[in-house]
N, C-alpha and C positions, 0 to 999 in steps of 0.2 A: 560513670554516672557522676557529674559534678556535684558541689559541695550545695548548690541551691537546691539540685533534687533530692538531697538528704533530708534538707529541710522540709521540703515539701510532703516527702514521705513523713517525717517525724509529725508534724501539724497533722495528718491525716490520720496520725495512729494514736493521738493525744485527743482527736475529736471522738474517733470510735473508743477510746477508753470513757470519755465523758458521757456517751451514749449509752454505754455498758455493752456495747456489742462485740464482745471479745473474740464470737466467731470469726470475723472477720479482721481481727489484729492478726492472729498466727501466719498466716499469708503474707502481709505485708513485713512481719519479722522475720519470714524466711528471704522473702528479696531481700531486705536489709543485710542479712547475713550475708548472701551472694555476691550483692554488688559493692560493699562496705565492711571488709571486713576490719578493715583501720578502726572502726567505731563498736568492738566489742563489748565497751565498758556500758553505753546505752543501750545496745541491743540485748545483752543477757541480764540487763537490770528489769527490761520492758517483759522478756519472757517469763520472768521469776513474777511479776506483777500480774501477767495473765494467768500463768498456773495458780499464784495463792488467791486472785478473784473467783475462781471457778474451785476453788479450796482443793485445789491439789498441791497439799502442802510439801509432799515428798520429791515433787517436778521440782518444784520452786528452789528448794533448799539443795538441789542437784545440780541445777545450773548455775547457782551463787558458788558452789563450792568447785564447781568447775571452772568457773570465770578466776577464782581465787587461783587454782592450780595454775593456769596459764597466765598471772602476772596480774591481772585484773582485779580493781579494788575499786570500792566505793565511802564515798563519805558515811561515817558511824549516823551522823545525823539524816541524812537521806534513808538509810536504812529502818530506822527505828521510828520517825516523822510519817514515812509515804501510807497514806490509808490502805491502800491495797495489800500490804504487806501486814497487816494488823495481825492478822491470825498466826503471823510466824514468830509473832514476838516472847510468846509463851515458850517455846520450844530452845530447850539446852544448844541444839545443833545451830540454829539462828542466832545464838547470844557468841556460839565462838567464832561465826562469822563475822560477827559485830566485834566482837574484842580484836581479832587479828586484821580487823580494817582500820582500828584506833592507832594501833602500832604502827601500822604504815605510814598513815598519817602524819604520826610525831616523826616519824625519819625522812619522809619525804621533805618536812617544812625546812630541814636545813640546807636543802640542796637549791633553794627554787630561788629564781632570779625574776627580772620585771623587763622582759624583752620589748620592743617597737615594731610594729608590721607596720610598712606604710603600701598603698594602694593609690591607683588612680594616675591624673595629670600631675607629674612634678612641677610644671610651668602653671598650673592653675593659681589665680589669683584667689578664689574663695577654698577654705580647708576647713575640713570638719574631723577633730579629735574627738575621738567614738569610744565612750567605755563598756565594755561588756558586761552581760547579764552576771547575775551571782550562779558559779553552779556551771560557767561555761569556761572559756578559753577566747582568745585574739581571734584565731583563724576560723574557728565554727562561726564567731558572731559576725565577722568581716564580711561573708557573704549575704547578708540581708541587706545591707547598705550597696551593694555593686551591682551595676548592669552595663551596658554598652555605653548608655549617656552618662549616668552619674561617675562613671570612670574617667570619662571626659571632660567632663564640667570641673569635676572636685579634685583637691588633692587629700585623700585620706590618711591619718594616723590611727593604730587603733593598739594602745597599750595593752599589755596583760598584766594585773597584778602579778606579785610576788607570793599573794596569801593562798595557801595551797587548802581546797575545798575539797576535791576527790582526785580520781584519774585524771588526769589530765584537764583537771577543771580550780576555777580559782575565783576568789570572792574578793570583796573589798572592805571586809569587815572591820579593820584597826585602822582608823582615822588616822593616827600617825604614821605608819607604814602606807596608805593610800597617798598621803601627800606627798612622802619621800617619790614613790614610784612615779609619782604625774607630774611631779616635778621636775626631775630627770627626765623622764620621755619625752612631754611637752617640748622641753629645750632641744631634743634632739628630733622631734619633728619639724620645730619651726626651722633649723639648720638645715634639714633635707628638702625643703620645699620652697615657695616664693609666695606665701600665700599673702597678702594683704589683708583679708578678711577672714575670719576664725569661729567657728562655732564650737561649742561644746555641747558635745551629743551622748545617748546611751541608751541602753534599754533596761529595763528592770531597778534594778541595785543601780546600774549605772546610770538610767537615767535620771533617778533621784540625785544624785551626786553632781548630776552634771547641772540641775537644776540650783541645787546649794552651792556649787562655785560659781555658777556664774553670776549669782545673785551679790556673792561676795568679792566678785572680779578677780578670783586667784590667779587667773591668767592673762586677764585685759582682754578679754572676748567679745565678741557682739553680741552673743545668746546662746538661748540653749535649744535643742529638740530633743524631748524625751519622748521615748517609746514606749508604753505602757511601763511608766514609772510606780515603783514600788512605796505609795504613800503610805503610813501608817498612820502618822502623828502630825498635825500643822506645830505644834509650839516650836519646834526647830524652827520653822520657817519664818512664824512672826519674828521670834529672836533676830534672825539672818536680814530682815525686814528693818528692823528696828534700829538694825548696827551699823547697815552698811549704806552709803549712794546707791540707788539705781537707775540714775537719769537715762542711762544708754541701754540698758538691759532689756531687750525682747526674746521671744521666748513660743516656742509652739510646743504641745502637748498632743500625743496621739494614743488615744488607748478606746477600750472597746467596754458596749455598757454591760458586759457578762464578766470584765475584769473583775477580780475580787477587791481591787483597791479602787475600784472606780469610784465609789461614794467619795471618800477622802481626796482622789484627783480633782471630781468638781468641786470638793469645797474648797481646795487648793486654788484653782482656776479663779474663783470668786473671789477669795482674799486680795490673788494679784490685781484684780479689777477693783477691788476696794481700796488698794493703796496706789494706783495710778501705773500698775507694771503692765503694758502689753502684754498678754499673752492669750494666743490662739488655741482653742481646745479643739481636736478632731475627735468626735467619738464614731467608731464604726461600729453598728448594729450587730449585735450575736457574738462579737469578738471576745473571747476569753483572755487569759494573758499569756497571748503568742503575738508577734509579729503577725499584720495584715499582709497577706499575699500579695498587695499592690503597693508594698511599701515604698520601692525606690519610684514609683510615681507619683507619689504624696512626697516624696524629698523636694524635687524642686520647687514648690509651694512652699513648703515649710521656709527652706533656706530663703524665698522670697520675703518673706515674712518677717524673718527675724531680721535680712537685710533693710528692711522698709522700702523696698522697691515697688 
């Protein structure tokens, strides 16, 4: 099965969790185990969440312990803040798991690098430099953007942060390190392609960053495409707008009306309107904090808007 199929399965599973339909979660997890053995970090975590949701705490602990024995681990923040694992927090066995994961995170940080992954048409004039979501990686993130048409039309660069978040998962939390990673990988991306019109893009935390860096014109790009951006506060954007020229920046935000960041995202779009920054807000009804299933179909529309075509 392809990466896109894994994403579809993951989205279906998240929807079932959201609905509280745990009985239907288990067959999906079993399917994932059989077809995606390289995704055990996610699969084991889902299984622990399913067990804990049904108050099967011993089973939840067992699968996490078995995962550690296989070399799989998770960010301690994920373990201690996921509401599905709430009942485990008071158990000594669970706190031992958390402590082991903390030690692994610290040791792994010393080895992390920031690679660039490129896809699509190396001769394309239009390029998208896209920043992954918090808690994922570039190769898992790229398939959201790629299909036969987009791979023909655009040259894509997907930088991966050097900041470790979890097992094969990264984030952009440290601003100084983020800028270091992106400055180097953007130069590498430009050297590999032949693009003349570049757009900064991203999802969730990466989407928020794409907006900020575009407003600052850090890389002299045409604008931004932000998917379900994690907008929590507008004060930073107000400051960036006040301090930077924005005459050439255009943007598209794609989100869902069930996204926990939706209200702030709408307020941000209104802020752009007040300051004369062209920004198209595309809202998907019923969508939570997930990529739309038809995202690649929306991408050409978003690109055309940013490039003012």
